[in-house]
N, C-alpha and C positions, 0 to 999 in steps of 0.2 A: 081279494084283489081279482080283477077281471083279466081277460085276455089282453095281450098287447095289441095296439092298433095295427091293422094290416101292414102299413108301410114300415113300421118298426119291426114287426115279426119277419117281414121279407128281408130286411137288412140283417137281422140277427141270424137268419138261416145262412147267410153268406159267410158266417164265421169271422175269421181274422181279417178278411178282406175289408170289412166295414171299418175296422180300426185304422187300416192303412189309408183309406180314403179320408177319414176324419182328420188324421194328422196332416195329410197333404193339404186339405182345405184350410188348415190352420197355419200352413207354411212351415211345418216342422218335419224333420227327419227323425226317425226312431230306429235304434239298433239294440236288440236284446241279445244277451250272451248267457249261455248255460255255464255256470261256474265249474262244473266238473269237466267241461270241455276245455277250459282254459288253464286251470291251476291244479297242480298236484297238491294233495294234502287236504283239500276241502271235503272230499268224500272218502270214507274208509273203503278200500277196495274189497275187503273181506265181508263187511256187514252192509255196505252201501249206505251207511248212516253219514249224515253231515257232521263234520268236525266243527262244532259251534265256536270253539275258541279260534280256530283258523278262519272261520267265516267272519267273526267280529273284526279280525285284523286284516281281512282281505281288502286290498285296494285294487279293484279291477282296472284293467287297461282299457281306456276308451278306444273307439274305432279310429282309424286313420283320418286325418284331417283336423281342422281347427274348430273350436267352438262347442265341442261335445260337453254336456253337463250330465252328471249322474242324476237320473230321475228317481230310481229306487233300487234297492237290493232286497231280496226276499229268499225264503226257503220254503219250498212246497214239497209235495210227496215225491217229486222227481229230483229234488236236490236244490242247490243254490242257483239263483238267477240274478241277473242285473240288467238294467235297462238305461240306456243313454238317449238323450235327445239334443237337438240343436236346431237353430233356425235354418231353414233350407237356404243353401248358398244362392246368391242372386242368379247365377247362370242356370241353375236347376229350376228356380222359381219362374224364370222368364219363359221356359219351355212348356209350362203347364197350360 
């Protein structure tokens, strides 16, 4: 595989900012939550390991407002994560 095209490489260098713009262009809002920030019992405080059984039963709380849908749940090296998305409310979309 070769190098990324210059325009894509420049966007990738911007990091998370590119994802934000992509979702905005699609008319979506995205909100991600670290599980260990929200729920007790998902991460063992002594070992920092994820409690898989608690993770399987975890029903994360969506952000405030209507229309949020669970996009994904995952566990990575930093612990449990969840991401919600919704269509951008009309008032927010009109200001773009």
